[in-house]
PDB file of N, CA, C, O and CB in Angstrom:
ATOM      1  N   MET A   1     108.381  83.462  61.917  1.00  0.00           N
ATOM      2  CA  MET A   1     107.396  82.403  62.025  1.00  0.00           C
ATOM      3  C   MET A   1     106.505  82.671  63.235  1.00  0.00           C
ATOM      4  O   MET A   1     106.992  82.987  64.320  1.00  0.00           O
ATOM      5  CB  MET A   1     108.083  81.017  62.137  1.00  0.00           C
ATOM      6  N   ASP A   2     105.216  82.544  63.037  1.00  0.00           N
ATOM      7  CA  ASP A   2     104.249  82.753  64.111  1.00  0.00           C
ATOM      8  C   ASP A   2     104.186  81.496  64.966  1.00  0.00           C
ATOM      9  O   ASP A   2     103.912  80.408  64.459  1.00  0.00           O
ATOM     10  CB  ASP A   2     102.843  83.108  63.543  1.00  0.00           C
ATOM     11  N   VAL A   3     104.439  81.644  66.266  1.00  0.00           N
ATOM     12  CA  VAL A   3     104.458  80.477  67.149  1.00  0.00           C
ATOM     13  C   VAL A   3     103.117  80.242  67.814  1.00  0.00           C
ATOM     14  O   VAL A   3     102.907  79.186  68.409  1.00  0.00           O
ATOM     15  CB  VAL A   3     105.524  80.638  68.206  1.00  0.00           C
ATOM     16  N   GLY A   4     102.196  81.203  67.729  1.00  0.00           N
ATOM     17  CA  GLY A   4     100.880  81.040  68.335  1.00  0.00           C
ATOM     18  C   GLY A   4     100.917  81.224  69.834  1.00  0.00           C
ATOM     19  O   GLY A   4     101.963  81.497  70.423  1.00  0.00           O
ATOM     20  N   TRP A   5      99.737  81.068  70.446  1.00  0.00           N
ATOM     21  CA  TRP A   5      99.628  81.359  71.873  1.00  0.00           C
ATOM     22  C   TRP A   5     100.391  80.364  72.723  1.00  0.00           C
ATOM     23  O   TRP A   5     100.924  80.742  73.767  1.00  0.00           O
ATOM     24  CB  TRP A   5      98.182  81.373  72.290  1.00  0.00           C
ATOM     25  N   LEU A   6     100.464  79.092  72.311  1.00  0.00           N
ATOM     26  CA  LEU A   6     101.190  78.100  73.103  1.00  0.00           C
ATOM     27  C   LEU A   6     102.681  78.415  73.118  1.00  0.00           C
ATOM     28  O   LEU A   6     103.351  78.259  74.139  1.00  0.00           O
ATOM     29  CB  LEU A   6     100.950  76.684  72.549  1.00  0.00           C
ATOM     30  N   GLY A   7     103.183  78.854  71.989  1.00  0.00           N
ATOM     31  CA  GLY A   7     104.588  79.248  71.935  1.00  0.00           C
ATOM     32  C   GLY A   7     104.884  80.404  72.857  1.00  0.00           C
ATOM     33  O   GLY A   7     105.928  80.441  73.509  1.00  0.00           O
ATOM     34  N   LEU A   8     103.957  81.358  72.914  1.00  0.00           N
ATOM     35  CA  LEU A   8     104.143  82.495  73.818  1.00  0.00           C
ATOM     36  C   LEU A   8     104.118  82.054  75.270  1.00  0.00           C
ATOM     37  O   LEU A   8     104.891  82.552  76.089  1.00  0.00           O
ATOM     38  CB  LEU A   8     103.069  83.549  73.577  1.00  0.00           C
ATOM     39  N   VAL A   9     103.235  81.125  75.591  1.00  0.00           N
ATOM     40  CA  VAL A   9     103.171  80.620  76.966  1.00  0.00           C
ATOM     41  C   VAL A   9     104.475  79.926  77.324  1.00  0.00           C
ATOM     42  O   VAL A   9     105.000  80.117  78.421  1.00  0.00           O
ATOM     43  CB  VAL A   9     101.979  79.650  77.143  1.00  0.00           C
ATOM     44  N   LEU A  10     104.995  79.130  76.417  1.00  0.00           N
ATOM     45  CA  LEU A  10     106.239  78.416  76.694  1.00  0.00           C
ATOM     46  C   LEU A  10     107.425  79.369  76.804  1.00  0.00           C
ATOM     47  O   LEU A  10     108.372  79.093  77.539  1.00  0.00           O
ATOM     48  CB  LEU A  10     106.504  77.382  75.608  1.00  0.00           C
ATOM     49  N   GLN A  11     107.383  80.480  76.086  1.00  0.00           N
ATOM     50  CA  GLN A  11     108.459  81.461  76.165  1.00  0.00           C
ATOM     51  C   GLN A  11     108.421  82.237  77.475  1.00  0.00           C
ATOM     52  O   GLN A  11     109.430  82.836  77.847  1.00  0.00           O
ATOM     53  CB  GLN A  11     108.377  82.421  74.993  1.00  0.00           C
ATOM     54  N   CYS A  12     107.309  82.249  78.180  1.00  0.00           N
ATOM     55  CA  CYS A  12     107.147  83.022  79.416  1.00  0.00           C
ATOM     56  C   CYS A  12     107.492  82.210  80.653  1.00  0.00           C
ATOM     57  O   CYS A  12     107.005  82.502  81.746  1.00  0.00           O
ATOM     58  CB  CYS A  12     105.726  83.534  79.528  1.00  0.00           C
ATOM     59  N   ARG A  13     108.312  81.212  80.493  1.00  0.00           N
ATOM     60  CA  ARG A  13     108.731  80.413  81.651  1.00  0.00           C
ATOM     61  C   ARG A  13     109.571  81.272  82.591  1.00  0.00           C
ATOM     62  O   ARG A  13     110.229  82.212  82.146  1.00  0.00           O
ATOM     63  CB  ARG A  13     109.533  79.158  81.200  1.00  0.00           C
ATOM     64  N   PRO A  14     109.555  80.959  83.892  1.00  0.00           N
ATOM     65  CA  PRO A  14     110.404  81.719  84.815  1.00  0.00           C
ATOM     66  C   PRO A  14     111.881  81.497  84.483  1.00  0.00           C
ATOM     67  O   PRO A  14     112.280  80.413  84.058  1.00  0.00           O
ATOM     68  CB  PRO A  14     110.116  81.312  86.283  1.00  0.00           C
ATOM     69  N   LEU A  15     112.674  82.533  84.682  1.00  0.00           N
ATOM     70  CA  LEU A  15     114.098  82.435  84.407  1.00  0.00           C
ATOM     71  C   LEU A  15     114.787  81.601  85.472  1.00  0.00           C
ATOM     72  O   LEU A  15     114.439  81.672  86.651  1.00  0.00           O
ATOM     73  CB  LEU A  15     114.730  83.825  84.327  1.00  0.00           C
ATOM     74  N   VAL A  16     115.758  80.817  85.055  1.00  0.00           N
ATOM     75  CA  VAL A  16     116.582  80.062  85.990  1.00  0.00           C
ATOM     76  C   VAL A  16     117.862  80.866  86.166  1.00  0.00           C
ATOM     77  O   VAL A  16     118.586  81.113  85.202  1.00  0.00           O
ATOM     78  CB  VAL A  16     116.874  78.586  85.478  1.00  0.00           C
ATOM     79  N   THR A  17     118.135  81.271  87.400  1.00  0.00           N
ATOM     80  CA  THR A  17     119.309  82.105  87.647  1.00  0.00           C
ATOM     81  C   THR A  17     120.203  81.456  88.682  1.00  0.00           C
ATOM     82  O   THR A  17     119.808  80.511  89.365  1.00  0.00           O
ATOM     83  CB  THR A  17     118.897  83.509  88.105  1.00  0.00           C
ATOM     84  N   ASP A  18     121.406  81.976  88.786  1.00  0.00           N
ATOM     85  CA  ASP A  18     122.343  81.485  89.785  1.00  0.00           C
ATOM     86  C   ASP A  18     122.003  82.081  91.153  1.00  0.00           C
ATOM     87  O   ASP A  18     121.014  82.800  91.298  1.00  0.00           O
ATOM     88  CB  ASP A  18     123.797  81.828  89.384  1.00  0.00           C
ATOM     89  N   ALA A  19     122.826  81.777  92.144  1.00  0.00           N
ATOM     90  CA  ALA A  19     122.558  82.224  93.516  1.00  0.00           C
ATOM     91  C   ALA A  19     122.541  83.749  93.614  1.00  0.00           C
ATOM     92  O   ALA A  19     121.702  84.314  94.315  1.00  0.00           O
ATOM     93  CB  ALA A  19     123.607  81.652  94.476  1.00  0.00           C
ATOM     94  N   LEU A  20     123.461  84.418  92.915  1.00  0.00           N
ATOM     95  CA  LEU A  20     123.488  85.880  92.956  1.00  0.00           C
ATOM     96  C   LEU A  20     122.215  86.454  92.348  1.00  0.00           C
ATOM     97  O   LEU A  20     121.656  87.420  92.869  1.00  0.00           O
ATOM     98  CB  LEU A  20     124.723  86.421  92.215  1.00  0.00           C
ATOM     99  N   GLY A  21     121.760  85.869  91.257  1.00  0.00           N
ATOM    100  CA  GLY A  21     120.517  86.316  90.638  1.00  0.00           C
ATOM    101  C   GLY A  21     119.339  86.153  91.570  1.00  0.00           C
ATOM    102  O   GLY A  21     118.474  87.026  91.644  1.00  0.00           O
ATOM    103  N   GLN A  22     119.298  85.037  92.285  1.00  0.00           N
ATOM    104  CA  GLN A  22     118.216  84.800  93.241  1.00  0.00           C
ATOM    105  C   GLN A  22     118.256  85.824  94.370  1.00  0.00           C
ATOM    106  O   GLN A  22     117.213  86.321  94.796  1.00  0.00           O
ATOM    107  CB  GLN A  22     118.305  83.378  93.812  1.00  0.00           C
ATOM    108  N   LEU A  23     119.460  86.141  94.857  1.00  0.00           N
ATOM    109  CA  LEU A  23     119.585  87.159  95.908  1.00  0.00           C
ATOM    110  C   LEU A  23     119.099  88.520  95.415  1.00  0.00           C
ATOM    111  O   LEU A  23     118.410  89.241  96.137  1.00  0.00           O
ATOM    112  CB  LEU A  23     121.044  87.264  96.383  1.00  0.00           C
ATOM    113  N   LEU A  24     119.463  88.861  94.186  1.00  0.00           N
ATOM    114  CA  LEU A  24     119.025  90.144  93.633  1.00  0.00           C
ATOM    115  C   LEU A  24     117.512  90.188  93.469  1.00  0.00           C
ATOM    116  O   LEU A  24     116.887  91.220  93.717  1.00  0.00           O
ATOM    117  CB  LEU A  24     119.703  90.402  92.287  1.00  0.00           C
ATOM    118  N   ILE A  25     116.924  89.076  93.055  1.00  0.00           N
ATOM    119  CA  ILE A  25     115.468  89.012  92.912  1.00  0.00           C
ATOM    120  C   ILE A  25     114.798  89.190  94.270  1.00  0.00           C
ATOM    121  O   ILE A  25     113.841  89.955  94.391  1.00  0.00           O
ATOM    122  CB  ILE A  25     115.040  87.671  92.274  1.00  0.00           C
ATOM    123  N   GLU A  26     115.290  88.492  95.293  1.00  0.00           N
ATOM    124  CA  GLU A  26     114.714  88.610  96.635  1.00  0.00           C
ATOM    125  C   GLU A  26     114.884  90.030  97.178  1.00  0.00           C
ATOM    126  O   GLU A  26     113.974  90.570  97.807  1.00  0.00           O
ATOM    127  CB  GLU A  26     115.367  87.592  97.592  1.00  0.00           C
ATOM    128  N   TYR A  27     116.046  90.629  96.936  1.00  0.00           N
ATOM    129  CA  TYR A  27     116.275  92.005  97.389  1.00  0.00           C
ATOM    130  C   TYR A  27     115.307  92.964  96.700  1.00  0.00           C
ATOM    131  O   TYR A  27     114.736  93.845  97.344  1.00  0.00           O
ATOM    132  CB  TYR A  27     117.735  92.431  97.115  1.00  0.00           C
ATOM    133  N   ALA A  28     115.125  92.793  95.402  1.00  0.00           N
ATOM    134  CA  ALA A  28     114.204  93.656  94.660  1.00  0.00           C
ATOM    135  C   ALA A  28     112.783  93.510  95.189  1.00  0.00           C
ATOM    136  O   ALA A  28     112.060  94.501  95.294  1.00  0.00           O
ATOM    137  CB  ALA A  28     114.246  93.327  93.158  1.00  0.00           C
ATOM    138  N   LYS A  29     112.372  92.290  95.524  1.00  0.00           N
ATOM    139  CA  LYS A  29     111.034  92.069  96.088  1.00  0.00           C
ATOM    140  C   LYS A  29     110.888  92.787  97.426  1.00  0.00           C
ATOM    141  O   LYS A  29     109.862  93.412  97.696  1.00  0.00           O
ATOM    142  CB  LYS A  29     110.761  90.561  96.264  1.00  0.00           C
ATOM    143  N   GLN A  30     111.933  92.691  98.269  1.00  0.00           N
ATOM    144  CA  GLN A  30     111.871  93.336  99.579  1.00  0.00           C
ATOM    145  C   GLN A  30     111.805  94.855  99.447  1.00  0.00           C
ATOM    146  O   GLN A  30     111.048  95.511 100.163  1.00  0.00           O
ATOM    147  CB  GLN A  30     113.082  92.935 100.425  1.00  0.00           C
ATOM    148  N   VAL A  31     112.598  95.415  98.532  1.00  0.00           N
ATOM    149  CA  VAL A  31     112.577  96.865  98.317  1.00  0.00           C
ATOM    150  C   VAL A  31     111.206  97.293  97.824  1.00  0.00           C
ATOM    151  O   VAL A  31     110.655  98.285  98.299  1.00  0.00           O
ATOM    152  CB  VAL A  31     113.671  97.293  97.308  1.00  0.00           C
ATOM    153  N   TYR A  32     110.651  96.547  96.870  1.00  0.00           N
ATOM    154  CA  TYR A  32     109.333  96.870  96.323  1.00  0.00           C
ATOM    155  C   TYR A  32     108.278  96.833  97.422  1.00  0.00           C
ATOM    156  O   TYR A  32     107.486  97.766  97.554  1.00  0.00           O
ATOM    157  CB  TYR A  32     108.960  95.892  95.191  1.00  0.00           C
ATOM    158  N   ASN A  33     108.263  95.758  98.214  1.00  0.00           N
ATOM    159  CA  ASN A  33     107.262  95.633  99.279  1.00  0.00           C
ATOM    160  C   ASN A  33     107.439  96.709 100.343  1.00  0.00           C
ATOM    161  O   ASN A  33     106.455  97.221 100.877  1.00  0.00           O
ATOM    162  CB  ASN A  33     107.343  94.249  99.925  1.00  0.00           C
ATOM    163  N   SER A  34     108.684  97.055 100.652  1.00  0.00           N
ATOM    164  CA  SER A  34     108.943  98.108 101.632  1.00  0.00           C
ATOM    165  C   SER A  34     108.421  99.455 101.134  1.00  0.00           C
ATOM    166  O   SER A  34     107.789 100.193 101.889  1.00  0.00           O
ATOM    167  CB  SER A  34     110.448  98.200 101.933  1.00  0.00           C
ATOM    168  N   GLN A  35     108.681  99.775  99.879  1.00  0.00           N
ATOM    169  CA  GLN A  35     108.205 101.035  99.316  1.00  0.00           C
ATOM    170  C   GLN A  35     106.684 101.070  99.241  1.00  0.00           C
ATOM    171  O   GLN A  35     106.066 102.106  99.485  1.00  0.00           O
ATOM    172  CB  GLN A  35     108.801 101.255  97.928  1.00  0.00           C
ATOM    173  N   LEU A  36     106.085  99.932  98.902  1.00  0.00           N
ATOM    174  CA  LEU A  36     104.629  99.853  98.837  1.00  0.00           C
ATOM    175  C   LEU A  36     104.019 100.087 100.214  1.00  0.00           C
ATOM    176  O   LEU A  36     103.028 100.807 100.339  1.00  0.00           O
ATOM    177  CB  LEU A  36     104.186  98.491  98.281  1.00  0.00           C
ATOM    178  N   GLN A  37     104.607  99.482 101.253  1.00  0.00           N
ATOM    179  CA  GLN A  37     104.110  99.681 102.610  1.00  0.00           C
ATOM    180  C   GLN A  37     104.285 101.136 103.031  1.00  0.00           C
ATOM    181  O   GLN A  37     103.415 101.706 103.689  1.00  0.00           O
ATOM    182  CB  GLN A  37     104.834  98.747 103.596  1.00  0.00           C
ATOM    183  N   HIS A  38     105.409 101.734 102.652  1.00  0.00           N
ATOM    184  CA  HIS A  38     105.666 103.141 102.974  1.00  0.00           C
ATOM    185  C   HIS A  38     104.594 104.034 102.348  1.00  0.00           C
ATOM    186  O   HIS A  38     104.105 104.962 102.991  1.00  0.00           O
ATOM    187  CB  HIS A  38     107.072 103.564 102.482  1.00  0.00           C
ATOM    188  N   LEU A  39     104.231 103.755 101.103  1.00  0.00           N
ATOM    189  CA  LEU A  39     103.183 104.535 100.442  1.00  0.00           C
ATOM    190  C   LEU A  39     101.839 104.356 101.141  1.00  0.00           C
ATOM    191  O   LEU A  39     101.086 105.317 101.296  1.00  0.00           O
ATOM    192  CB  LEU A  39     103.065 104.130  98.970  1.00  0.00           C
ATOM    193  N   LYS A  40     101.537 103.127 101.564  1.00  0.00           N
ATOM    194  CA  LYS A  40     100.271 102.878 102.261  1.00  0.00           C
ATOM    195  C   LYS A  40     100.235 103.618 103.593  1.00  0.00           C
ATOM    196  O   LYS A  40      99.215 104.200 103.960  1.00  0.00           O
ATOM    197  CB  LYS A  40     100.064 101.368 102.487  1.00  0.00           C
ATOM    198  N   ASP A  41     101.363 103.592 104.318  1.00  0.00           N
ATOM    199  CA  ASP A  41     101.426 104.302 105.599  1.00  0.00           C
ATOM    200  C   ASP A  41     101.250 105.803 105.397  1.00  0.00           C
ATOM    201  O   ASP A  41     100.532 106.457 106.154  1.00  0.00           O
ATOM    202  CB  ASP A  41     102.762 104.017 106.309  1.00  0.00           C
ATOM    203  N   ASN A  42     101.906 106.348 104.374  1.00  0.00           N
ATOM    204  CA  ASN A  42     101.770 107.779 104.091  1.00  0.00           C
ATOM    205  C   ASN A  42     100.345 108.134 103.722  1.00  0.00           C
ATOM    206  O   ASN A  42      99.855 109.200 104.095  1.00  0.00           O
ATOM    207  CB  ASN A  42     102.714 108.194 102.968  1.00  0.00           C
ATOM    208  N   GLU A  43      99.670 107.253 102.991  1.00  0.00           N
ATOM    209  CA  GLU A  43      98.281 107.507 102.610  1.00  0.00           C
ATOM    210  C   GLU A  43      97.394 107.576 103.849  1.00  0.00           C
ATOM    211  O   GLU A  43      96.533 108.449 103.953  1.00  0.00           O
ATOM    212  CB  GLU A  43      97.772 106.414 101.647  1.00  0.00           C
ATOM    213  N   GLU A  44      97.608 106.644 104.799  1.00  0.00           N
ATOM    214  CA  GLU A  44      96.810 106.646 106.028  1.00  0.00           C
ATOM    215  C   GLU A  44      97.087 107.901 106.851  1.00  0.00           C
ATOM    216  O   GLU A  44      96.161 108.503 107.393  1.00  0.00           O
ATOM    217  CB  GLU A  44      97.104 105.387 106.864  1.00  0.00           C
ATOM    218  N   ASP A  45      98.363 108.300 106.948  1.00  0.00           N
ATOM    219  CA  ASP A  45      98.711 109.518 107.684  1.00  0.00           C
ATOM    220  C   ASP A  45      98.080 110.745 107.038  1.00  0.00           C
ATOM    221  O   ASP A  45      97.593 111.641 107.727  1.00  0.00           O
ATOM    222  CB  ASP A  45     100.235 109.685 107.755  1.00  0.00           C
ATOM    223  N   CYS A  46      98.094 110.776 105.720  1.00  0.00           N
ATOM    224  CA  CYS A  46      97.512 111.907 104.993  1.00  0.00           C
ATOM    225  C   CYS A  46      96.009 111.984 105.237  1.00  0.00           C
ATOM    226  O   CYS A  46      95.469 113.063 105.478  1.00  0.00           O
ATOM    227  CB  CYS A  46      97.802 111.789 103.482  1.00  0.00           C
ATOM    228  N   LYS A  47      95.334 110.837 105.174  1.00  0.00           N
ATOM    229  CA  LYS A  47      93.889 110.818 105.414  1.00  0.00           C
ATOM    230  C   LYS A  47      93.572 111.275 106.830  1.00  0.00           C
ATOM    231  O   LYS A  47      92.617 112.021 107.045  1.00  0.00           O
ATOM    232  CB  LYS A  47      93.319 109.410 105.173  1.00  0.00           C
ATOM    233  N   ALA A  48      94.373 110.829 107.801  1.00  0.00           N
ATOM    234  CA  ALA A  48      94.141 111.236 109.188  1.00  0.00           C
ATOM    235  C   ALA A  48      94.357 112.742 109.345  1.00  0.00           C
ATOM    236  O   ALA A  48      93.612 113.405 110.066  1.00  0.00           O
ATOM    237  CB  ALA A  48      95.072 110.459 110.146  1.00  0.00           C
ATOM    238  N   GLY A  49      95.374 113.278 108.671  1.00  0.00           N
ATOM    239  CA  GLY A  49      95.637 114.711 108.742  1.00  0.00           C
ATOM    240  C   GLY A  49      94.517 115.532 108.131  1.00  0.00           C
ATOM    241  O   GLY A  49      94.125 116.560 108.682  1.00  0.00           O
ATOM    242  N   VAL A  50      94.002 115.085 106.997  1.00  0.00           N
ATOM    243  CA  VAL A  50      92.896 115.792 106.345  1.00  0.00           C
ATOM    244  C   VAL A  50      91.656 115.733 107.221  1.00  0.00           C
ATOM    245  O   VAL A  50      90.943 116.727 107.360  1.00  0.00           O
ATOM    246  CB  VAL A  50      92.600 115.190 104.953  1.00  0.00           C
ATOM    247  N   LYS A  51      91.395 114.577 107.809  1.00  0.00           N
ATOM    248  CA  LYS A  51      90.228 114.427 108.685  1.00  0.00           C
ATOM    249  C   LYS A  51      90.341 115.378 109.874  1.00  0.00           C
ATOM    250  O   LYS A  51      89.372 116.048 110.231  1.00  0.00           O
ATOM    251  CB  LYS A  51      90.092 112.960 109.177  1.00  0.00           C
ATOM    252  N   GLN A  52      91.523 115.437 110.486  1.00  0.00           N
ATOM    253  CA  GLN A  52      91.718 116.317 111.634  1.00  0.00           C
ATOM    254  C   GLN A  52      91.574 117.780 111.223  1.00  0.00           C
ATOM    255  O   GLN A  52      91.014 118.580 111.972  1.00  0.00           O
ATOM    256  CB  GLN A  52      93.096 116.074 112.269  1.00  0.00           C
ATOM    257  N   PHE A  53      92.073 118.134 110.047  1.00  0.00           N
ATOM    258  CA  PHE A  53      91.947 119.504 109.551  1.00  0.00           C
ATOM    259  C   PHE A  53      90.477 119.890 109.435  1.00  0.00           C
ATOM    260  O   PHE A  53      90.077 120.962 109.890  1.00  0.00           O
ATOM    261  CB  PHE A  53      92.651 119.658 108.188  1.00  0.00           C
ATOM    262  N   TYR A  54      89.672 119.021 108.828  1.00  0.00           N
ATOM    263  CA  TYR A  54      88.255 119.344 108.660  1.00  0.00           C
ATOM    264  C   TYR A  54      87.517 119.360 109.993  1.00  0.00           C
ATOM    265  O   TYR A  54      86.607 120.166 110.182  1.00  0.00           O
ATOM    266  CB  TYR A  54      87.597 118.347 107.717  1.00  0.00           C
ATOM    267  N   LEU A  55      87.894 118.484 110.918  1.00  0.00           N
ATOM    268  CA  LEU A  55      87.276 118.517 112.244  1.00  0.00           C
ATOM    269  C   LEU A  55      87.599 119.830 112.947  1.00  0.00           C
ATOM    270  O   LEU A  55      86.743 120.403 113.621  1.00  0.00           O
ATOM    271  CB  LEU A  55      87.751 117.323 113.096  1.00  0.00           C
ATOM    272  N   ASN A  56      88.826 120.306 112.793  1.00  0.00           N
ATOM    273  CA  ASN A  56      89.202 121.594 113.386  1.00  0.00           C
ATOM    274  C   ASN A  56      88.409 122.731 112.755  1.00  0.00           C
ATOM    275  O   ASN A  56      87.977 123.650 113.452  1.00  0.00           O
ATOM    276  CB  ASN A  56      90.711 121.847 113.219  1.00  0.00           C
ATOM    277  N   GLN A  57      88.217 122.674 111.440  1.00  0.00           N
ATOM    278  CA  GLN A  57      87.455 123.716 110.751  1.00  0.00           C
ATOM    279  C   GLN A  57      86.008 123.733 111.227  1.00  0.00           C
ATOM    280  O   GLN A  57      85.437 124.800 111.451  1.00  0.00           O
ATOM    281  CB  GLN A  57      87.509 123.507 109.231  1.00  0.00           C
ATOM    282  N   VAL A  58      85.420 122.559 111.382  1.00  0.00           N
ATOM    283  CA  VAL A  58      84.034 122.475 111.862  1.00  0.00           C
ATOM    284  C   VAL A  58      83.948 123.030 113.276  1.00  0.00           C
ATOM    285  O   VAL A  58      82.994 123.736 113.604  1.00  0.00           O
ATOM    286  CB  VAL A  58      83.518 121.010 111.823  1.00  0.00           C
ATOM    287  N   GLY A  59      84.929 122.722 114.116  1.00  0.00           N
ATOM    288  CA  GLY A  59      84.941 123.245 115.477  1.00  0.00           C
ATOM    289  C   GLY A  59      85.012 124.759 115.499  1.00  0.00           C
ATOM    290  O   GLY A  59      84.348 125.401 116.312  1.00  0.00           O
ATOM    291  N   GLU A  60      85.816 125.339 114.608  1.00  0.00           N
ATOM    292  CA  GLU A  60      85.916 126.797 114.541  1.00  0.00           C
ATOM    293  C   GLU A  60      84.608 127.422 114.072  1.00  0.00           C
ATOM    294  O   GLU A  60      84.209 128.476 114.567  1.00  0.00           O
ATOM    295  CB  GLU A  60      87.055 127.210 113.609  1.00  0.00           C
ATOM    296  N   VAL A  61      83.947 126.786 113.133  1.00  0.00           N
ATOM    297  CA  VAL A  61      82.659 127.298 112.645  1.00  0.00           C
ATOM    298  C   VAL A  61      81.622 127.225 113.754  1.00  0.00           C
ATOM    299  O   VAL A  61      80.831 128.154 113.915  1.00  0.00           O
ATOM    300  CB  VAL A  61      82.179 126.502 111.404  1.00  0.00           C
ATOM    301  N   GLU A  62      81.610 126.140 114.521  1.00  0.00           N
ATOM    302  CA  GLU A  62      80.646 126.007 115.619  1.00  0.00           C
ATOM    303  C   GLU A  62      80.881 127.086 116.669  1.00  0.00           C
ATOM    304  O   GLU A  62      79.923 127.598 117.247  1.00  0.00           O
ATOM    305  CB  GLU A  62      80.744 124.607 116.263  1.00  0.00           C
ATOM    306  N   LEU A  63      82.144 127.441 116.928  1.00  0.00           N
ATOM    307  CA  LEU A  63      82.434 128.500 117.894  1.00  0.00           C
ATOM    308  C   LEU A  63      81.921 129.854 117.403  1.00  0.00           C
ATOM    309  O   LEU A  63      81.455 130.672 118.196  1.00  0.00           O
ATOM    310  CB  LEU A  63      83.941 128.575 118.163  1.00  0.00           C
ATOM    311  N   LEU A  64      82.010 130.083 116.100  1.00  0.00           N
ATOM    312  CA  LEU A  64      81.528 131.352 115.546  1.00  0.00           C
ATOM    313  C   LEU A  64      80.023 131.505 115.713  1.00  0.00           C
ATOM    314  O   LEU A  64      79.529 132.609 115.939  1.00  0.00           O
ATOM    315  CB  LEU A  64      81.897 131.457 114.071  1.00  0.00           C
ATOM    316  N   TYR A  65      79.299 130.408 115.602  1.00  0.00           N
ATOM    317  CA  TYR A  65      77.834 130.468 115.648  1.00  0.00           C
ATOM    318  C   TYR A  65      77.263 130.185 117.031  1.00  0.00           C
ATOM    319  O   TYR A  65      76.043 130.182 117.194  1.00  0.00           O
ATOM    320  CB  TYR A  65      77.255 129.490 114.666  1.00  0.00           C
ATOM    321  N   SER A  66      78.099 129.950 118.019  1.00  0.00           N
ATOM    322  CA  SER A  66      77.550 129.667 119.355  1.00  0.00           C
ATOM    323  C   SER A  66      77.487 130.910 120.216  1.00  0.00           C
ATOM    324  O   SER A  66      77.050 130.844 121.365  1.00  0.00           O
ATOM    325  CB  SER A  66      78.382 128.607 120.056  1.00  0.00           C
TER     326      SER A  66
END
């Protein structure tokens, strides 16, 4: 039986869990946020490293032509 869009909305209610379930959900959120921050930090470090590499290359080229 087709329940339509309202039925789908009602089926997407948040789950009610016990205390252990809530702890697991909070732990999963913390792990996810920690990994996301780690990726962002690595991206910034990578960009800084690439920038420094190109600045060093430009400096070497300037020395060749001076």
